[in-house]
TIPA-155026 format. One record per residue (C-alpha): y, z negated, x; residue number from 0. Coordinates in Angstrom, 1 decimal. Layout:
<sites>
SITE       Y       Z       X  pos
SITE       Y       Z       X  NUM
...
</sites>
This chain:
<sites>
SITE       Y       Z       X  pos
SITE    99.5  -110.2    81.3    0
SITE   101.3  -110.5    78.1    1
SITE   104.7  -113.1    78.0    2
SITE   106.5  -114.4    75.1    3
SITE   106.3  -112.5    72.4    4
SITE   105.3  -109.2    74.8    5
SITE   103.1  -106.8    72.6    6
SITE   100.6  -104.4    74.7    7
SITE   100.3  -101.2    73.0    8
SITE    96.6   -99.3    73.2    9
SITE    95.8   -96.1    71.8   10
SITE    92.4   -94.6    71.8   11
SITE    91.4   -91.9    74.0   12
SITE    90.0   -88.3    71.9   13
SITE    86.3   -88.1    73.1   14
SITE    86.2   -91.2    75.1   15
SITE    85.3   -95.3    74.7   16
SITE    88.2   -96.1    76.3   17
SITE    91.8   -97.3    75.0   18
SITE    94.9   -95.7    76.9   19
SITE    97.2   -98.5    77.5   20
SITE   101.0   -97.4    77.0   21
SITE   103.5   -99.2    79.5   22
SITE   107.2   -99.3    78.5   23
SITE   110.3   -98.9    81.1   24
SITE   113.7   -98.9    80.1   25
SITE   115.4   -97.1    83.1   26
SITE   119.0   -97.0    83.1   27
SITE   119.2   -97.3    79.6   28
SITE   116.5   -94.6    78.4   29
SITE   113.2   -96.2    76.9   30
SITE   110.2   -94.7    79.0   31
SITE   106.7   -94.8    77.4   32
SITE   104.0   -93.9    79.9   33
SITE   100.7   -93.1    79.6   34
SITE    98.8   -96.1    81.9   35
SITE    95.5   -94.6    83.5   36
SITE    94.1   -98.5    83.5   37
SITE    90.2   -98.1    84.5   38
SITE    90.2   -94.8    86.4   39
SITE    89.1   -94.1    90.1   40
SITE    91.2   -92.2    92.3   41
SITE    88.8   -89.3    91.7   42
SITE    89.0   -89.1    87.9   43
SITE    91.8   -87.6    87.2   44
SITE    92.5   -87.4    83.3   45
SITE    96.3   -86.7    82.3   46
SITE    98.0   -90.4    83.0   47
SITE   101.6   -90.6    83.4   48
SITE   101.0   -93.8    85.2   49
SITE    98.2   -94.9    87.2   50
SITE    97.3   -98.4    88.8   51
SITE    98.5   -97.6    92.6   52
SITE   101.8   -96.0    91.3   53
SITE   104.7   -97.3    92.8   54
SITE   107.9   -97.4    90.8   55
SITE   109.5   -95.4    94.0   56
SITE   106.8   -93.0    93.2   57
SITE   107.1   -93.0    89.4   58
SITE   110.4   -92.7    89.7   59
SITE   111.0   -89.7    91.9   60
SITE   107.7   -87.9    91.3   61
SITE   107.2   -88.5    87.7   62
SITE   110.6   -89.2    85.9   63
SITE   112.8   -86.6    88.5   64
SITE   115.1   -89.6    89.6   65
SITE   115.3   -88.5    93.1   66
SITE   118.4   -90.9    93.8   67
SITE   115.6   -94.0    94.8   68
SITE   115.1   -93.0    98.4   69
SITE   111.7   -93.7   100.4   70
SITE   112.0   -94.1   103.7   71
SITE   109.8   -97.0   105.6   72
SITE   107.4   -97.0   102.3   73
SITE   106.6  -100.3   103.3   74
SITE   109.1  -102.6   102.1   75
SITE   111.0  -103.0   105.4   76
SITE   114.1  -100.9   105.0   77
SITE   115.5  -101.0   101.6   78
SITE   116.1   -97.4   100.9   79
SITE   114.1   -97.9    98.0   80
SITE   116.1  -100.8    96.5   81
SITE   116.7  -100.7    92.6   82
SITE   117.5  -103.3    90.4   83
SITE   115.0  -104.9    88.0   84
SITE   116.6  -107.0    85.7   85
SITE   120.0  -107.4    87.6   86
SITE   117.4  -108.7    90.5   87
SITE   117.0  -106.0    93.8   88
SITE   113.6  -105.0    94.4   89
SITE   112.0  -102.6    97.1   90
SITE   110.6  -100.2    94.5   91
SITE   108.3   -98.7    97.2   92
SITE   106.2  -101.9    97.3   93
SITE   106.4  -102.6    93.5   94
SITE   103.8  -101.5    91.6   95
SITE   104.8   -99.4    88.1   96
SITE   102.5  -101.4    86.1   97
SITE   104.0  -104.8    86.9   98
SITE   107.4  -103.1    85.6   99
SITE   105.9  -103.3    82.2  100
SITE   108.6  -104.4    79.4  101
SITE   111.8  -104.4    82.1  102
SITE   115.0  -102.8    82.6  103
SITE   115.3  -100.8    85.7  104
SITE   118.8   -99.5    86.8  105
SITE   118.7   -96.5    89.6  106
SITE   121.7   -95.5    91.6  107
SITE   121.7   -92.4    88.6  108
SITE   122.3   -95.4    85.9  109
SITE   125.6   -96.9    87.8  110
SITE   128.0   -94.0    86.4  111
SITE   129.3   -94.4    83.0  112
SITE   127.3   -92.6    80.8  113
SITE   130.2   -91.5    78.6  114
SITE   132.6   -89.9    80.6  115
SITE   130.6   -89.6    84.3  116
SITE   132.8   -91.7    85.9  117
SITE   131.5   -93.3    89.2  118
SITE   130.9   -96.9    89.3  119
SITE   133.7   -98.4    91.6  120
SITE   130.9   -99.5    94.2  121
SITE   130.1   -95.6    94.2  122
SITE   133.8   -94.8    94.6  123
SITE   134.6   -97.2    97.2  124
SITE   131.7   -95.8    99.5  125
SITE   133.3   -92.9    99.1  126
SITE   136.8   -93.6    99.6  127
SITE   135.9   -95.9   102.8  128
SITE   133.7   -93.4   104.3  129
SITE   130.5   -95.9   103.7  130
SITE   128.5   -93.1   103.5  131
SITE   127.1   -91.2   106.6  132
SITE   123.9   -89.4   106.5  133
SITE   123.3   -91.1   102.9  134
SITE   120.3   -91.8   103.0  135
SITE   120.5   -95.8   102.7  136
SITE   123.3   -95.6   100.6  137
SITE   121.7   -95.7    96.9  138
SITE   120.0   -98.8    98.2  139
SITE   123.0  -100.4    99.6  140
SITE   124.9   -99.8    96.6  141
SITE   122.5  -101.4    94.2  142
SITE   122.0  -104.4    96.6  143
SITE   126.0  -104.6    96.7  144
SITE   126.0  -104.3    92.9  145
SITE   123.7  -107.0    92.3  146
SITE   125.7  -109.6    94.8  147
SITE   129.1  -108.7    93.1  148
SITE   127.6  -109.3    89.9  149
SITE   126.9  -112.5    91.2  150
SITE   129.4  -113.4    93.3  151
SITE   132.7  -110.9    92.5  152
SITE   134.9  -112.7    95.5  153
SITE   132.0  -112.2    98.0  154
SITE   133.1  -112.9   101.8  155
SITE   132.2  -110.9   105.0  156
SITE   128.9  -113.2   105.4  157
SITE   127.9  -113.2   101.7  158
SITE   128.0  -109.6   101.9  159
SITE   126.4  -109.3   105.4  160
SITE   123.5  -111.8   103.8  161
SITE   123.3  -109.9   100.4  162
SITE   122.5  -106.7   102.2  163
SITE   120.3  -108.4   104.7  164
SITE   117.3  -106.4   103.2  165
SITE   119.0  -103.0   103.9  166
SITE   119.1  -101.1   107.1  167
SITE   121.2   -98.2   107.6  168
SITE   120.0   -96.4   110.8  169
SITE   123.1   -94.6   111.4  170
SITE   124.8   -97.9   112.0  171
SITE   127.7   -97.3   109.7  172
SITE   127.8  -101.0   109.0  173
SITE   131.3  -101.7   109.2  174
SITE   132.6   -99.1   106.9  175
SITE   129.6   -99.9   104.2  176
SITE   131.0  -103.8   104.5  177
SITE   134.8  -102.2   104.0  178
SITE   133.7  -100.2   101.2  179
SITE   132.2  -103.3    99.1  180
SITE   135.0  -105.6   100.0  181
SITE   137.5  -102.6    98.3  182
SITE   134.7  -102.3    95.3  183
SITE   135.2  -106.1    94.7  184
SITE   138.9  -105.8    94.6  185
SITE   138.5  -103.1    92.1  186
SITE   136.5  -104.7    89.6  187
SITE   138.1  -108.1    90.0  188
SITE   141.3  -106.2    89.0  189
SITE   139.7  -104.3    86.3  190
SITE   137.8  -107.7    84.9  191
</sites>
């Protein structure tokens, strides 16, 4: 559906009566124009970038090579696949790519400073405070924490627990994750 001033871009597919829709995603500051196969069945495999059934997690990992986004449960229950869409944490394993048309997506790869490569204070704090054990949940944890700190730069422990309530750490490293986020908040507040 088009919203206020959004345009849908169509291109005719050579040799067919079909039009090809292009969806636009800005991921980590880079604009991607992806060919979307709208009226296609799973057994018809023309060369599209995105199909109606593709999740954002699948598109990020398998189509664009951004493998920092993890898929663990693939049902929206664990938070490992969390990315930011227009600054809000979403579960990319249960969000269709086509529903992200025109949106800005931030993945764990997009948190470091693009000019210097310096890690975001949250990334540094997770490293320095041993917030990482196996590391599988960490991208989702960090992105959920970033959304929290963007809205609440001085969170209490309970604020952090509530902000991360959709993210599971199978290693049970919650105390060090909490410590990492508290330390990152201090660093961010000193800079700001």
